[in-house]
N, C-alpha and C positions, 0 to 999 in steps of 0.2 A: 749306856747310851744317854746322851744329853737330851733333855726335854726341849731344847731350843732348836727350832729349825725346820719342822716338817709341816706346820700349818701356814697358810698363805692368805694374802689378800689379792683379789683379782680386780684389774683396772682395764679400761679401754680409753686410751689417751689419759686424761686426768679424771675421768669419771669412775668412781668406785662402784664395782658391780656386786661384790659380796665376798664370802669366805670360801675356802677350800683347804685341801691338804694333800701332801704328796703321798700317793698310794705306792708308788715306786719312784725311782730317780728319773724316770722318763714320763710319768703320768701323774696328773693331779685330778682329784675327784672333787666335785662340787654338786650342790643342789641345782637342778636346771632352772628353777625359778629365780635363782640369784643372777641369771644371765638375761633376765627379761628386758633390761635396758641395753643389751648388746646390739650394735649396728647389724641390721638384718642382712647386709651385704658384706659384712666383714667378720670372719670368725677369729681374727687375731686378738689376743689378750696379752696384757702385761701381768706377770706373776711377781708380786712383791713378797720376798722371802723374809723370814724373821730376822735375818742379819742385815736387813735393809737393802740387799741387792735386788735388782729386778731382772728377770729373764723373760724371754718371749715364748709364747705358746699359741696354740690354736685349738679351738673346740673341734675335736675329731669325731666324737660320738654323742648322741643324745638319746636317752631312754625316756621319752615323753611321759608314758604312763606311769613310770616309776619315779619321775621327778629327779633324775640323775643325769649328770653330764660328765664326760671325760675330756680332759685337756692334755694334749701332747706337748711336751716341752721341746723346743727347737733343738735339733741335734748339735748345733754349734755350742750349746751350753753344757758344760760338764759339771754335774752336781755331785759333790762328794758327801752330801748330807745323808745321815743314816735315818731311816724311818723305822718306827716301832713294828714289832710283830703284830699280826692280827690275832684276835682271840675271840672266844665265844662267851657272851655274858650269861649269867645265871640269875634267876630271881633272888633278890636279897643282896646282890653285889652292890658295892659302892662305885660310883662313876664321877668323873669331873670333866669339864670342858676347858682345855687349855687355851682355846681361842677366845679373844674378847674383841668386840667391834672397835673399841677405843680404849686407851689406857685407863680412863676413868670409869669404865663400865665394870660391873660385877663379874666375877669369875663363877661360872656355874658349877654346881656339884649336886649330888643327890643319890637316890637309890634306884635300882633296877626293879620295876614291878613285874615285867615279863621279858624274858630273854629271847624269845622267838615267836612273836605274835604275828598272825596274818592280819595285815592292816591295809585297808583301802585308802590310798593316799590321795591328795588333791589332784594328782595327774590322772586319776581314774583307775590305776592299776592296783592289783593286790600284790603286796610286797611282804617279805619277811622283815619284821621291824622289832625294835626294842621299844617298850613303853617305859618311860622314865618319869620319876618325880623329882622336880628341882627343889632344892632347899630355899632358893631365892624366889620370892614372890614379886616378880617384876611387872606383871601385867602385859608386857609385850616382849617376846623373845625373838622377834623376827630377825634382828641383826645378827643372831648367832647361827642362822641357817647355813649349812654347808661346812660348818666346823666339825672337827672330830669329837667323838665320845671316847674318852680314855678310861681304862681300868688298870688294875695291877695283876700281874701273874703270880704264881706260887713263889717265884724267885724275887718278887717285889719290883720287877722291872715294869715300866709302863707298857701297856698294850692298847691297840686301837680296837674298839668294839663296834663302831658304826659311824654314821654321818647324820648329823641333825638335819631334819627336814621341816617339821611343822609342830604346831602346838595345838592342844585341845582348848576349846573355848569354854569359858565359865558360863554354864547354862543359867546360873542365878543372876548374872550381870546383865544390865540393860545397856551397857556401854561397849559391848563387844570386847570385853576384857578377857584376856587369856587366863586359863587356869595354869597351875604350875605342873601340868602334865605335858610331856614332850614325846615326840615320836622320832625315831632315828632308824634309817635303813641299816641292816647289818652289813658287814664287809662281805659276807657270803653272797648277799643279794647283789652287791655291786659286781662281784666276780662273775656271777651268772649272767648279768646283763650285758657285759662287754667281752667279746671274744678275744680281745687282746691278751687276756689272761688264761686262755684255753690252750691245752697242749697242742691241739691241732694247728693253731696259729704258728707255733714254733716249728712243728714238723714241716709245714709249708716253707718256712724260711730256711730250714736245713736242707731240704730235698728239692731240687729244681723240678719244675713241672714236666710231666711226661712228654708233652708236645708243645713246641714253641712255633708260633706262626711262621710258615715258610720252611720249616724243617720237618722231615719225616720222623715218625716215632721209631726209636731204635727197637730192633727185634728183641723179643722176650728171651731171657737166658734159659738154657735147657735145664729141666728139673734135675736136682742132685739127689743121689741116694745118701741116706744118713743112717747111722745106727742110733740106738736109744740114748747113747751118751752125748750125742751132738745136739746142742740147743736148737730149737726151731728158729726159722728166720726171723719171726717177729720178736723173739727174745733178743737176738743179736742186735736188731735195729733199736729195740728199747734200751739195751745196755749202752749202745753208742749215744743215744739221746741223753741218757742220764749222765754220761761222762761229759758230754758237750755242755749240759746245763751247769755242771759243777765248774767247768773251765770258765764259762761266761760269768758265773758268780765271782770266781777268784779274780777275774780281770775287771770286774766292776761294770760289765755290760748290762747285767740285770741285777736287781736287788736280791740280796741273799734270802730274804723272807719269801719273795716271789719264787726264787729258784727252789726252795725247800717245798713250797706248795706244789710246784709243777712236778718235781720228782715224785711226790706222793701220788699225784694223779697218774703219772706213768705207771707206777707200781700197781695202782688200783686197776688200771686197764689191763695189765698183764693178768692179774688175778681174775678179773671178770671174764677175760678170754679163756682162761683155763678152767675156771669153775662155773662159769655162767653167772648171770645176774642174780640168781637165787642163792649163790654161795655154795653150790654143790657141783661136783664133777659131772659134766654133761655126758661123759662116756659111760656112766653107770646106768 
């Protein structure tokens, strides 16, 4: 996978708003405070890609307490850019920030102090966050907000660990200077905040609503007798969903990384349904 192409700059008209990155080929993630200069009556934004193309998008969701925002890329734009797999950071890992506010700015790097810290962000919400130490003592890291935090996997491929949100202030400074301690929301936190990445959202897309306005609900089918070798209906439906997710991934309708995560969630729901949330068979 090439490192070029998945982090973006956000604009409205010619006004630069901030950074973000492609979470999938249809959605970009950013820090909500990066959009503070967005026209209150216009959610449309221009997304400047690393290859200098611009595509249109709109802010579709805001998680104010978590300081996160999701931008949907217009359906007319076909992005073939590959995005990195998401990963979990561990204490002691190395990280780096591929996004720079300007070509002359420093590229951030450093170490992970905490991989899953409960952090109260400036939006007021408690989020799962990475606490990071930056090697570069810049004094002001605000231009990097919204950019991705990258690490490396066991295969040495780049993986995205989180999204930079804010910086800790140096308590010894009288000039409101920032310390080189940064906080980033984990990718898991972003996935929880936006239902676009929940299996239920895809099930609704696959299965039409039971009742459409002006049309009667169809009668329920008669119950079928089955033997022990016949899979239960929920298994059949889940298998159909898994096949559909694989086909969507092959056709490029959803990102392969997102498809893999969704398939894992479907499998987990089957297990939870069979064994119960506590991990044991509820029939015992």
